[in-house]
N, CA and C atoms as an extended XYZ file, in Angstrom:
510
Properties=species:S:1:pos:R:3:atomname:S:1:resname:S:1:resid:I:1 pbc="F F F"
N        94.864       89.061       55.068 N   HIS     1
C        95.953       88.923       56.019 CA  HIS     1
C        95.441       88.257       57.291 C   HIS     1
N        96.291       87.436       57.876 N   GLY     2
C        96.027       86.886       59.198 CA  GLY     2
C        97.100       87.389       60.139 C   GLY     2
N        96.738       87.563       61.388 N   TYR     3
C        97.669       88.103       62.373 CA  TYR     3
C        98.147       87.016       63.319 C   TYR     3
N        99.438       87.060       63.613 N   ILE     4
C       100.029       86.226       64.652 CA  ILE     4
C       100.196       87.127       65.864 C   ILE     4
N        99.543       86.731       66.965 N   SER     5
C        99.460       87.619       68.122 CA  SER     5
C       100.066       86.998       69.373 C   SER     5
N       100.410       87.861       70.305 N   PHE     6
C       100.855       87.472       71.642 CA  PHE     6
C       101.984       86.441       71.593 C   PHE     6
N       102.977       86.739       70.761 N   PHE     7
C       104.113       85.837       70.563 CA  PHE     7
C       105.023       85.850       71.779 C   PHE     7
N       105.350       84.671       72.272 N   GLU     8
C       106.331       84.474       73.348 CA  GLU     8
C       107.051       83.164       73.066 C   GLU     8
N       108.374       83.190       73.073 N   ALA     9
C       109.156       81.967       72.865 CA  ALA     9
C       110.516       82.139       73.520 C   ALA     9
N       111.023       81.051       74.081 N   ASP    10
C       112.325       81.139       74.733 CA  ASP    10
C       113.444       80.485       73.934 C   ASP    10
N       113.115       80.038       72.721 N   SER    11
C       114.145       79.452       71.866 CA  SER    11
C       113.661       79.447       70.422 C   SER    11
N       114.584       79.266       69.504 N   LEU    12
C       114.227       79.179       68.092 CA  LEU    12
C       113.331       77.970       67.838 C   LEU    12
N       113.572       76.884       68.532 N   GLU    13
C       112.766       75.671       68.351 CA  GLU    13
C       111.306       75.921       68.746 C   GLU    13
N       111.107       76.576       69.875 N   VAL    14
C       109.747       76.884       70.327 CA  VAL    14
C       109.099       77.875       69.353 C   VAL    14
N       109.854       78.871       68.929 N   ALA    15
C       109.331       79.852       67.972 CA  ALA    15
C       108.899       79.159       66.683 C   ALA    15
N       109.708       78.216       66.203 N   LYS    16
C       109.369       77.491       64.971 CA  LYS    16
C       108.069       76.723       65.138 C   LYS    16
N       107.920       76.031       66.247 N   GLU    17
C       106.700       75.258       66.483 CA  GLU    17
C       105.472       76.178       66.541 C   GLU    17
N       105.592       77.282       67.276 N   LEU    18
C       104.474       78.222       67.385 CA  LEU    18
C       104.117       78.849       66.040 C   LEU    18
N       105.122       79.333       65.323 N   LEU    19
C       104.855       80.008       64.050 CA  LEU    19
C       104.350       79.028       62.994 C   LEU    19
N       104.896       77.805       62.977 N   ASP    20
C       104.383       76.796       62.039 CA  ASP    20
C       102.911       76.507       62.310 C   ASP    20
N       102.572       76.327       63.577 N   HIS    21
C       101.188       76.039       63.952 CA  HIS    21
C       100.278       77.216       63.582 C   HIS    21
N       100.702       78.431       63.899 N   ALA    22
C        99.894       79.619       63.593 CA  ALA    22
C        99.682       79.756       62.085 C   ALA    22
N       100.738       79.559       61.302 N   CYS    23
C       100.624       79.690       59.845 CA  CYS    23
C        99.726       78.603       59.256 C   CYS    23
N        99.835       77.384       59.767 N   GLN    24
C        98.953       76.305       59.299 CA  GLN    24
C        97.497       76.623       59.622 C   GLN    24
N        97.238       77.150       60.811 N   TRP    25
C        95.876       77.495       61.193 CA  TRP    25
C        95.334       78.604       60.297 C   TRP    25
N        96.141       79.635       60.054 N   LEU    26
C        95.705       80.735       59.183 CA  LEU    26
C        95.420       80.223       57.770 C   LEU    26
N        96.286       79.336       57.278 N   LYS    27
C        96.088       78.776       55.947 CA  LYS    27
C        94.794       77.964       55.877 C   LYS    27
N        94.475       77.236       56.962 N   SER    28
C        93.239       76.441       56.991 CA  SER    28
C        91.997       77.331       56.947 C   SER    28
N        92.159       78.609       57.305 N   LYS    29
C        91.055       79.567       57.267 CA  LYS    29
C        91.020       80.335       55.946 C   LYS    29
N        91.897       79.938       55.011 N   GLY    30
C        91.904       80.563       53.688 CA  GLY    30
C        92.723       81.831       53.589 C   GLY    30
N        93.539       82.123       54.575 N   LEU    31
C        94.347       83.342       54.546 CA  LEU    31
C        95.687       83.062       53.896 C   LEU    31
N        96.135       84.002       53.097 N   GLN    32
C        97.358       83.806       52.318 CA  GLN    32
C        98.610       84.399       52.965 C   GLN    32
N        98.422       85.399       53.825 N   THR    33
C        99.558       86.118       54.392 CA  THR    33
C        99.455       86.155       55.902 C   THR    33
N       100.565       85.854       56.571 N   ALA    34
C       100.623       85.943       58.032 CA  ALA    34
C       101.476       87.156       58.396 C   ALA    34
N       100.919       88.035       59.215 N   LEU    35
C       101.636       89.213       59.690 CA  LEU    35
C       101.774       89.121       61.204 C   LEU    35
N       102.923       89.510       61.701 N   GLY    36
C       103.083       89.469       63.137 CA  GLY    36
C       104.364       90.113       63.586 C   GLY    36
N       104.431       90.465       64.809 N   PRO    37
C       103.393       90.301       65.818 CA  PRO    37
C       102.383       91.444       65.746 C   PRO    37
N       101.123       91.115       65.810 N   ILE    38
C       100.053       92.104       65.892 CA  ILE    38
C        99.043       91.568       66.900 C   ILE    38
N        99.006       92.190       68.065 N   ASN    39
C        98.114       91.724       69.123 CA  ASN    39
C        96.708       92.272       68.906 C   ASN    39
N        95.940       91.587       68.096 N   LEU    40
C        94.557       91.885       67.742 CA  LEU    40
C        94.437       92.951       66.665 C   LEU    40
N        95.082       94.115       66.835 N   ASN    41
C        95.076       95.153       65.806 CA  ASN    41
C        96.225       96.111       66.094 C   ASN    41
N        96.403       97.097       65.242 N   THR    42
C        97.556       97.986       65.400 CA  THR    42
C        97.356       99.072       66.443 C   THR    42
N        96.235       99.070       67.152 N   TRP    43
C        96.068       99.968       68.290 CA  TRP    43
C        96.729       99.381       69.535 C   TRP    43
N        97.045       98.117       69.495 N   LEU    44
C        97.717       97.414       70.580 CA  LEU    44
C        99.121       97.066       70.096 C   LEU    44
N        99.961       96.447       70.900 N   PRO    45
C       101.316       96.143       70.428 CA  PRO    45
C       101.304       95.405       69.081 C   PRO    45
N       102.079       95.925       68.129 N   TYR    46
C       102.003       95.385       66.776 CA  TYR    46
C       103.334       95.335       66.038 C   TYR    46
N       104.422       95.401       66.718 N   ARG    47
C       105.696       95.390       66.007 CA  ARG    47
C       106.806       95.011       66.967 C   ARG    47
N       107.954       94.734       66.388 N   PHE    48
C       109.155       94.472       67.170 CA  PHE    48
C       110.072       95.686       67.115 C   PHE    48
N       110.795       95.899       68.169 N   ARG    49
C       111.889       96.858       68.124 CA  ARG    49
C       113.063       96.145       67.483 C   ARG    49
N       113.676       96.782       66.492 N   THR    50
C       114.811       96.164       65.807 CA  THR    50
C       116.079       97.008       65.889 C   THR    50
N       115.958       98.289       66.186 N   ASP    51
C       117.128       99.162       66.291 CA  ASP    51
C       117.489       99.326       67.759 C   ASP    51
N       118.540       98.657       68.150 N   TRP    52
C       118.970       98.702       69.549 CA  TRP    52
C       120.131       99.665       69.745 C   TRP    52
N       120.491      100.427       68.714 N   SER    53
C       121.627      101.338       68.822 CA  SER    53
C       121.279      102.593       69.609 C   SER    53
N       120.006      102.964       69.655 N   ASP    54
C       119.569      104.155       70.369 CA  ASP    54
C       119.050      103.745       71.741 C   ASP    54
N       119.664      104.276       72.775 N   GLU    55
C       119.252      103.907       74.128 CA  GLU    55
C       117.977      104.617       74.564 C   GLU    55
N       117.614      105.721       73.888 N   GLN    56
C       116.392      106.437       74.246 CA  GLN    56
C       115.190      105.656       73.733 C   GLN    56
N       114.333      105.242       74.650 N   VAL    57
C       113.154      104.456       74.289 CA  VAL    57
C       111.927      105.158       74.859 C   VAL    57
N       110.932      105.346       74.019 N   PHE    58
C       109.685      105.957       74.466 CA  PHE    58
C       108.806      104.901       75.138 C   PHE    58
N       107.932      105.332       76.023 N   SER    59
C       107.103      104.394       76.780 CA  SER    59
C       106.195      103.565       75.875 C   SER    59
N       105.828      104.086       74.723 N   TRP    60
C       104.923      103.371       73.822 CA  TRP    60
C       105.653      102.460       72.831 C   TRP    60
N       106.962      102.468       72.862 N   GLU    61
C       107.730      101.628       71.949 CA  GLU    61
C       107.676      100.171       72.404 C   GLU    61
N       107.849       99.243       71.464 N   PRO    62
C       107.814       97.826       71.838 CA  PRO    62
C       108.987       97.444       72.747 C   PRO    62
N       108.712       96.536       73.630 N   HIS    63
C       109.740       95.976       74.516 CA  HIS    63
C       109.644       94.464       74.402 C   HIS    63
N       110.662       93.858       73.844 N   GLN    64
C       110.683       92.414       73.709 CA  GLN    64
C       112.141       91.964       73.685 C   GLN    64
N       112.384       90.685       73.896 N   PRO    65
C       113.759       90.201       73.773 CA  PRO    65
C       114.309       90.470       72.365 C   PRO    65
N       115.602       90.752       72.299 N   LYS    66
C       116.235       91.020       71.000 CA  LYS    66
C       116.111       89.829       70.051 C   LYS    66
N       115.933       88.652       70.577 N   SER    67
C       115.890       87.450       69.743 CA  SER    67
C       114.596       87.323       68.939 C   SER    67
N       113.518       87.965       69.343 N   TYR    68
C       112.238       87.759       68.656 CA  TYR    68
C       112.281       88.115       67.171 C   TYR    68
N       112.778       89.291       66.792 N   PRO    69
C       112.845       89.569       65.350 CA  PRO    69
C       113.751       88.572       64.615 C   PRO    69
N       114.809       88.140       65.283 N   GLU    70
C       115.717       87.157       64.684 CA  GLU    70
C       114.986       85.834       64.444 C   GLU    70
N       114.147       85.401       65.391 N   TYR    71
C       113.377       84.173       65.205 CA  TYR    71
C       112.507       84.285       63.959 C   TYR    71
N       111.773       85.378       63.836 N   PHE    72
C       110.888       85.555       62.687 CA  PHE    72
C       111.685       85.531       61.384 C   PHE    72
N       112.807       86.242       61.347 N   THR    73
C       113.635       86.284       60.132 CA  THR    73
C       114.182       84.901       59.802 C   THR    73
N       114.706       84.202       60.792 N   GLN    74
C       115.276       82.872       60.563 CA  GLN    74
C       114.221       81.872       60.109 C   GLN    74
N       112.964       82.143       60.425 N   LEU    75
C       111.889       81.221       60.052 CA  LEU    75
C       111.137       81.672       58.802 C   LEU    75
N       111.740       82.594       58.043 N   GLY    76
C       111.210       82.936       56.729 CA  GLY    76
C       110.347       84.175       56.636 C   GLY    76
N       110.152       84.878       57.731 N   PHE    77
C       109.381       86.117       57.690 CA  PHE    77
C       110.289       87.258       57.248 C   PHE    77
N       109.697       88.291       56.675 N   SER    78
C       110.461       89.478       56.302 CA  SER    78
C       109.684       90.716       56.716 C   SER    78
N       110.388       91.806       56.831 N   SER    79
C       109.774       93.062       57.247 CA  SER    79
C       108.921       93.626       56.118 C   SER    79
N       107.700       94.053       56.452 N   VAL    80
C       106.823       94.672       55.446 CA  VAL    80
C       106.677       96.167       55.674 C   VAL    80
N       107.084       96.662       56.832 N   ALA    81
C       107.040       98.087       57.126 CA  ALA    81
C       108.015       98.381       58.251 C   ALA    81
N       108.534       99.596       58.248 N   GLU    82
C       109.432      100.021       59.309 CA  GLU    82
C       108.978      101.372       59.822 C   GLU    82
N       109.184      101.601       61.107 N   TYR    83
C       108.775      102.831       61.764 CA  TYR    83
C       109.961      103.410       62.507 C   TYR    83
N       109.927      104.698       62.706 N   HIS    84
C       110.994      105.381       63.439 CA  HIS    84
C       110.361      106.477       64.285 C   HIS    84
N       110.689      106.513       65.566 N   SER    85
C       110.224      107.586       66.444 CA  SER    85
C       111.361      108.575       66.618 C   SER    85
N       111.058      109.825       66.358 N   GLN    86
C       112.080      110.872       66.478 CA  GLN    86
C       111.991      111.512       67.851 C   GLN    86
N       113.107      111.591       68.530 N   GLY    87
C       113.163      112.251       69.818 CA  GLY    87
C       114.116      113.425       69.760 C   GLY    87
N       113.955      114.339       70.678 N   TYR    88
C       114.843      115.494       70.784 CA  TYR    88
C       115.505      115.457       72.152 C   TYR    88
N       116.752      115.875       72.195 N   GLN    89
C       117.485      115.857       73.456 CA  GLN    89
C       117.033      116.969       74.391 C   GLN    89
N       116.468      118.022       73.854 N   GLY    90
C       116.030      119.124       74.699 CA  GLY    90
C       115.005      119.978       73.988 C   GLY    90
N       114.331      120.792       74.767 N   LEU    91
C       113.296      121.637       74.186 CA  LEU    91
C       113.873      122.737       73.308 C   LEU    91
N       115.105      123.166       73.572 N   LYS    92
C       115.718      124.227       72.767 CA  LYS    92
C       115.828      123.791       71.300 C   LYS    92
N       116.251      122.559       71.064 N   GLU    93
C       116.362      122.029       69.698 CA  GLU    93
C       114.989      121.926       69.044 C   GLU    93
N       114.004      121.438       69.785 N   LEU    94
C       112.647      121.321       69.256 CA  LEU    94
C       112.063      122.694       68.945 C   LEU    94
N       112.263      123.648       69.840 N   PHE    95
C       111.761      125.010       69.636 CA  PHE    95
C       112.357      125.604       68.365 C   PHE    95
N       113.658      125.465       68.199 N   ALA    96
C       114.324      126.036       67.017 CA  ALA    96
C       113.797      125.414       65.726 C   ALA    96
N       113.515      124.120       65.762 N   SER    97
C       113.080      123.447       64.531 CA  SER    97
C       111.620      123.735       64.174 C   SER    97
N       110.837      124.239       65.127 N   THR    98
C       109.414      124.477       64.857 CA  THR    98
C       109.018      125.950       64.899 C   THR    98
N       109.928      126.831       65.231 N   LYS    99
C       109.592      128.248       65.410 CA  LYS    99
C       109.021      128.867       64.146 C   LYS    99
N       109.594      128.610       63.001 N   GLU   100
C       109.105      129.209       61.756 CA  GLU   100
C       107.652      128.795       61.486 C   GLU   100
N       107.348      127.512       61.656 N   ALA   101
C       105.980      127.038       61.435 CA  ALA   101
C       105.027      127.625       62.473 C   ALA   101
N       105.472      127.760       63.700 N   TYR   102
C       104.658      128.351       64.762 CA  TYR   102
C       104.327      129.807       64.430 C   TYR   102
N       105.338      130.575       64.051 N   ASP   103
C       105.122      131.988       63.701 CA  ASP   103
C       104.172      132.119       62.516 C   ASP   103
N       104.326      131.259       61.529 N   ARG   104
C       103.448      131.285       60.349 CA  ARG   104
C       102.010      130.947       60.754 C   ARG   104
N       101.833      129.990       61.669 N   ALA   105
C       100.492      129.636       62.131 CA  ALA   105
C        99.844      130.818       62.853 C   ALA   105
N       100.591      131.490       63.719 N   LEU   106
C       100.056      132.666       64.399 CA  LEU   106
C        99.665      133.747       63.396 C   LEU   106
N       100.517      133.987       62.416 N   PHE   107
C       100.246      134.995       61.384 CA  PHE   107
C        98.963      134.655       60.618 C   PHE   107
N        98.714      133.367       60.412 N   ASN   108
C        97.529      132.930       59.666 CA  ASN   108
C        96.286      132.796       60.539 C   ASN   108
N        96.354      133.236       61.786 N   GLY   109
C        95.173      133.280       62.631 CA  GLY   109
C        94.968      132.102       63.569 C   GLY   109
N        95.889      131.184       63.585 N   TYR   110
C        95.746      130.052       64.511 CA  TYR   110
C        96.013      130.508       65.935 C   TYR   110
N        95.372      129.843       66.863 N   GLN   111
C        95.629      130.037       68.286 CA  GLN   111
C        96.024      128.680       68.862 C   GLN   111
N        96.741      128.720       69.964 N   PHE   112
C        97.190      127.487       70.593 CA  PHE   112
C        96.602      127.426       71.997 C   PHE   112
N        95.960      126.303       72.305 N   ARG   113
C        95.415      126.126       73.646 CA  ARG   113
C        95.945      124.820       74.224 C   ARG   113
N        96.195      124.803       75.524 N   PRO   114
C        96.716      123.586       76.153 CA  PRO   114
C        95.628      122.525       76.287 C   PRO   114
N        96.047      121.295       76.490 N   PHE   115
C        95.116      120.250       76.876 CA  PHE   115
C        94.572      120.627       78.252 C   PHE   115
N        93.343      120.286       78.500 N   CYS   116
C        92.708      120.668       79.754 CA  CYS   116
C        92.107      119.425       80.399 C   CYS   116
N        92.556      119.094       81.604 N   ALA   117
C        92.083      117.886       82.281 CA  ALA   117
C        90.563      117.900       82.447 C   ALA   117
N        89.993      119.068       82.706 N   GLU   118
C        88.544      119.162       82.898 CA  GLU   118
C        87.786      118.912       81.588 C   GLU   118
N        88.412      119.200       80.465 N   GLN   119
C        87.762      119.041       79.161 CA  GLN   119
C        88.178      117.757       78.447 C   GLN   119
N        89.020      116.966       79.069 N   MET   120
C        89.616      115.815       78.385 CA  MET   120
C        88.558      114.898       77.768 C   MET   120
N        87.588      114.447       78.541 N   LEU   121
C        86.580      113.520       78.021 CA  LEU   121
C        85.604      114.197       77.073 C   LEU   121
N        85.176      115.396       77.408 N   GLU   122
C        84.127      116.053       76.636 CA  GLU   122
C        84.638      116.692       75.350 C   GLU   122
N        85.846      117.237       75.379 N   LYS   123
C        86.308      118.028       74.241 CA  LYS   123
C        87.588      117.483       73.600 C   LYS   123
N        88.604      117.238       74.411 N   ASP   124
C        89.910      116.902       73.846 CA  ASP   124
C        89.969      115.506       73.235 C   ASP   124
N        89.483      114.491       73.947 N   ILE   125
C        89.541      113.126       73.406 CA  ILE   125
C        88.704      113.006       72.122 C   ILE   125
N        87.462      113.544       72.067 N   PRO   126
C        86.729      113.486       70.788 CA  PRO   126
C        87.454      114.218       69.654 C   PRO   126
N        88.100      115.332       69.964 N   SER   127
C        88.871      116.052       68.937 CA  SER   127
C        90.061      115.217       68.470 C   SER   127
N        90.784      114.621       69.433 N   LEU   128
C        91.919      113.762       69.074 CA  LEU   128
C        91.454      112.562       68.246 C   LEU   128
N        90.294      112.024       68.563 N   HIS   129
C        89.751      110.896       67.806 CA  HIS   129
C        89.525      111.301       66.346 C   HIS   129
N        88.849      112.429       66.122 N   ARG   130
C        88.594      112.888       64.745 CA  ARG   130
C        89.903      113.138       63.995 C   ARG   130
N        90.852      113.781       64.671 N   ILE   131
C        92.148      114.083       64.038 CA  ILE   131
C        92.882      112.789       63.695 C   ILE   131
N        92.902      111.858       64.630 N   THR   132
C        93.617      110.597       64.429 CA  THR   132
C        92.999      109.776       63.307 C   THR   132
N        91.689      109.670       63.288 N   MET   133
C        91.019      108.887       62.237 CA  MET   133
C        91.320      109.468       60.855 C   MET   133
N        91.366      110.788       60.750 N   ALA   134
C        91.663      111.420       59.459 CA  ALA   134
C        93.149      111.315       59.107 C   ALA   134
N        94.009      111.544       60.091 N   ALA   135
C        95.449      111.605       59.822 CA  ALA   135
C        96.054      110.257       59.470 C   ALA   135
N        95.533      109.178       60.036 N   PHE   136
C        96.149      107.872       59.852 CA  PHE   136
C        95.384      106.957       58.891 C   PHE   136
N        94.326      107.453       58.268 N   GLN   137
C        93.471      106.584       57.462 CA  GLN   137
C        94.193      105.882       56.325 C   GLN   137
N        95.282      106.432       55.819 N   ASN   138
C        96.006      105.797       54.718 CA  ASN   138
C        97.255      105.049       55.179 C   ASN   138
N        97.463      104.964       56.495 N   ASN   139
C        98.632      104.252       57.008 CA  ASN   139
C        98.461      102.741       56.863 C   ASN   139
N        99.576      102.067       56.757 N   PHE   140
C        99.621      100.613       56.625 CA  PHE   140
C        98.879       99.951       57.780 C   PHE   140
N        97.921       99.096       57.469 N   LEU   141
C        97.138       98.304       58.417 CA  LEU   141
C        96.277       99.131       59.375 C   LEU   141
N        96.042      100.400       59.066 N   PHE   142
C        95.201      101.228       59.936 CA  PHE   142
C        93.777      100.691       59.959 C   PHE   142
N        93.214      100.632       61.147 N   GLU   143
C        91.817      100.246       61.335 CA  GLU   143
C        91.141      101.331       62.147 C   GLU   143
N        90.109      101.983       61.593 N   PRO   144
C        89.407      102.985       62.398 CA  PRO   144
C        88.722      102.323       63.585 C   PRO   144
N        88.649      103.054       64.680 N   VAL   145
C        87.988      102.535       65.878 CA  VAL   145
C        86.939      103.539       66.333 C   VAL   145
N        85.876      103.056       66.982 N   PRO   146
C        84.854      103.976       67.488 CA  PRO   146
C        85.382      104.830       68.635 C   PRO   146
N        84.727      105.948       68.852 N   LEU   147
C        85.141      106.888       69.887 CA  LEU   147
C        85.222      106.232       71.266 C   LEU   147
N        84.286      105.360       71.612 N   ASP   148
C        84.309      104.729       72.939 CA  ASP   148
C        85.579      103.903       73.147 C   ASP   148
N        85.982      103.161       72.130 N   TYR   149
C        87.220      102.375       72.220 CA  TYR   149
C        88.413      103.317       72.352 C   TYR   149
N        88.425      104.370       71.553 N   PHE   150
C        89.503      105.356       71.578 CA  PHE   150
C        89.634      105.970       72.975 C   PHE   150
N        88.506      106.306       73.597 N   LYS   151
C        88.525      106.872       74.950 CA  LYS   151
C        89.137      105.892       75.938 C   LYS   151
N        88.722      104.637       75.871 N   GLU   152
C        89.244      103.631       76.791 CA  GLU   152
C        90.746      103.447       76.621 C   GLU   152
N        91.206      103.604       75.404 N   PHE   153
C        92.612      103.391       75.101 CA  PHE   153
C        93.465      104.604       75.482 C   PHE   153
N        93.004      105.806       75.139 N   TYR   154
C        93.831      107.005       75.302 CA  TYR   154
C        93.676      107.738       76.622 C   TYR   154
N        92.536      107.669       77.255 N   LEU   155
C        92.348      108.431       78.485 CA  LEU   155
C        93.350      108.042       79.575 C   LEU   155
N        93.595      106.764       79.820 N   PRO   156
C        94.617      106.430       80.827 CA  PRO   156
C        96.008      106.948       80.440 C   PRO   156
N        96.338      106.929       79.148 N   LEU   157
C        97.628      107.458       78.706 CA  LEU   157
C        97.702      108.956       78.928 C   LEU   157
N        96.631      109.658       78.562 N   ALA   158
C        96.613      111.108       78.702 CA  ALA   158
C        96.730      111.525       80.164 C   ALA   158
N        96.156      110.766       81.060 N   LYS   159
C        96.196      111.118       82.476 CA  LYS   159
C        97.581      110.926       83.083 C   LYS   159
N        98.385      110.026       82.522 N   LYS   160
C        99.693      109.785       83.129 CA  LYS   160
C       100.839      110.489       82.398 C   LYS   160
N       100.595      110.979       81.203 N   GLU   161
C       101.647      111.667       80.465 CA  GLU   161
C       101.765      113.122       80.917 C   GLU   161
N       102.925      113.690       80.716 N   PHE   162
C       103.199      115.087       81.039 CA  PHE   162
C       102.762      115.901       79.824 C   PHE   162
N       101.664      116.666       79.954 N   LEU   163
C       101.060      117.350       78.815 CA  LEU   163
C       101.317      118.852       78.806 C   LEU   163
N       102.234      119.321       79.617 N   GLU   164
C       102.479      120.761       79.680 CA  GLU   164
C       102.886      121.355       78.340 C   GLU   164
N       103.585      120.598       77.524 N   HIS   165
C       104.050      121.118       76.240 CA  HIS   165
C       103.196      120.623       75.066 C   HIS   165
N       102.073      120.020       75.358 N   ALA   166
C       101.167      119.556       74.307 CA  ALA   166
C       100.034      120.576       74.164 C   ALA   166
N        99.773      120.993       72.934 N   VAL   167
C        98.732      121.989       72.696 CA  VAL   167
C        97.926      121.620       71.460 C   VAL   167
N        96.726      122.185       71.393 N   PHE   168
C        95.908      122.110       70.184 CA  PHE   168
C        96.103      123.386       69.400 C   PHE   168
N        96.266      123.277       68.107 N   ALA   169
C        96.280      124.442       67.233 CA  ALA   169
C        94.872      124.555       66.656 C   ALA   169
N        94.214      125.694       66.913 N   VAL   170
C        92.837      125.883       66.461 CA  VAL   170
C        92.707      127.182       65.685 C   VAL   170
């Protein structure tokens, strides 16, 4: 697979020229399939938003003009995978949907501890790295990354996100 990255176009004509050039270049390198948009790898922006019916958008979701997926489709590309982020309108709904699993975990000896800013680099980020590498290893286009890269990527996110309701089950 070859990746088409950092796509920007203000018209179908410009998109056609860019995608034709990118595909010709990938073909000259012996690659048979062009995938895009993927900005270097799937740890960075790697997809288009296509469902505009839901106004709730998470900070990590793609943000691009609505025309971009249309350009790719009109120029012969097709979707190879689709993703969906599930959100809840309130904590009451989330609590109700997870209470049975939570009670079962407590019964089986699990404990829950919050994320800790003081332990973030030493304990939490390395734990999240191990969990992530194991949990996503069979996902489409997953590429494992070293712990140092993972820290650089996730630590700024962890510092700005509201982690009061995020816990480790141990």
